[in-house]
C-alpha positions in Angstrom: 0.1 0.3 -0.3 1.5 3.6 -1.3 1.2 6.1 1.8 -0.7 9.1 0.6 -0.4 12.3 2.9 -3.4 14.5 3.4 -1.0 17.4 4.8 -1.1 19.4 1.9 -4.7 19.9 2.8 -4.1 20.3 7.0 -1.7 23.6 5.4 -4.2 25.2 3.3 -6.5 25.1 6.4 -3.4 26.7 8.5 -3.2 29.4 6.1 -7.1 30.3 6.0 -6.3 29.9 9.9 -3.7 33.2 9.7 -5.7 35.0 6.8 -8.1 35.0 9.7 -5.6 36.0 12.5 -5.8 32.8 13.8 -2.7 30.8 14.7 -2.1 29.0 11.8 -2.8 25.0 12.4 -4.4 22.6 10.2 -6.4 19.9 10.6 -7.8 17.1 8.1 -9.6 13.5 9.3 -9.8 10.6 6.7 -11.6 8.1 7.2 -10.7 4.1 6.8 -11.6 4.4 3.2 -8.9 7.3 2.7 -11.3 10.0 1.5 -11.7 13.5 3.5 -14.0 13.3 6.4 -13.4 16.3 7.9 -11.2 19.7 7.6 -10.6 22.3 10.1 -8.4 25.4 10.6 -7.9 26.8 14.5 -11.3 29.4 15.4 -10.4 30.2 19.1 -10.6 34.0 18.5 -12.8 33.7 16.3 -15.6 31.7 18.2 -14.6 33.3 21.3 -13.7 29.6 22.4 -10.6 28.0 23.5 -11.1 24.9 22.7 -11.6 25.4 19.0 -8.2 23.8 17.9 -8.4 22.4 14.1 -7.9 19.4 15.6 -10.7 19.9 17.6 -12.9 20.9 15.1 -11.9 18.6 12.8 -12.5 15.7 15.0 -16.3 16.7 15.7 -17.0 17.3 12.3 -15.7 13.7 11.6 -18.0 12.6 14.3 -20.5 14.3 13.2 -20.4 12.7 9.5 -19.8 9.0 10.6 -22.7 9.8 13.7 -20.1 8.5 16.5 -18.6 9.2 19.2 -15.5 7.5 18.5 -12.9 7.3 15.0 -11.2 4.1 15.0 -9.3 3.4 11.3 -9.1 7.2 10.9 -5.9 9.4 10.8 -5.5 12.6 11.9 -3.6 15.6 10.3 -2.2 18.2 11.7 0.4 20.9 10.7 1.5 21.1 14.8 2.0 18.5 17.2 -1.2 18.3 19.5 -1.3 20.3 22.6 -2.2 17.9 25.5 -6.2 18.9 25.2 -6.3 17.7 21.7 -3.9 14.5 22.2 -6.6 14.1 25.2 -9.6 13.9 22.6 -7.7 11.9 20.1 -7.2 9.0 22.3 -10.9 9.4 23.4 -11.7 9.4 19.7 -9.6 6.3 19.3 -7.9 7.5 15.8 -5.9 5.4 14.4 -2.8 7.4 13.5 -1.8 10.6 14.0 0.6 12.8 11.5 1.9 15.7 12.5 4.7 17.8 10.6 5.8 20.6 13.6 6.9 19.9 17.4 5.5 22.3 19.8 8.1 22.6 22.2 6.6 25.1 23.9 3.1 23.5 24.4 2.8 20.4 22.5 1.6 17.0 24.4 2.8 14.2 22.5 6.3 14.3 22.4 7.0 17.5 24.3 5.7 18.0 28.3 3.2 15.4 29.5 3.3 12.8 26.8 -0.4 12.6 27.1 -0.2 8.8 25.0 2.6 7.5 27.3 0.3 8.1 30.1 -0.9 5.3 31.8 -4.7 6.8 31.8 -4.7 7.3 28.5 -7.6 5.1 26.7 -6.0 4.8 23.6 -2.4 5.4 21.7 -2.8 5.9 18.0 0.1 5.2 16.1 2.2 8.3 15.9 4.7 10.1 12.6 6.0 13.6 13.0 8.1 15.3 10.9 5.4 15.4 8.0 5.8 18.2 6.2 7.7 19.8 8.5 9.4 22.4 7.2 6.2 24.2 5.4 4.6 23.6 8.4 7.2 25.5 10.6 7.6 27.8 7.6 3.8 29.1 8.2 3.7 29.8 11.9 7.2 31.5 11.7 6.0 34.2 9.1 2.8 34.6 11.1 4.5 34.9 14.5 7.2 37.0 12.9 4.1 40.0 11.1 2.9 39.6 14.8 5.7 40.5 17.3 8.3 42.4 14.8 
């Protein structure tokens, strides 16, 4: 089976988030059939909702589409290492594989900080693949913050 990255769609969502003034993070949920179930970018400022991270929004939309509280067999592509809140949601929904681009030493929850999936109370641990399209994922974040903090 050939690996087909969907990080380009996540990067498009990140770019759209940046244009809205949001931190440029994008996420895409791929169903077991390989088709896009949902995609989203950060909307925390727009919605005045600290939980409106790209991952959470994409997971919610995919669950709605499948009429299920869980997403077994699904993949999640995200441009930035998920924070602890998002990593916990990924575990709760039983996502099979997580692919992320840029690592997040400050706020990450997968390979950094609390390492949510390594915690004994984690309900499920997905397969994790980091560094997918890392350079463009890092670039969009650097550009965004460079403009915010010259």
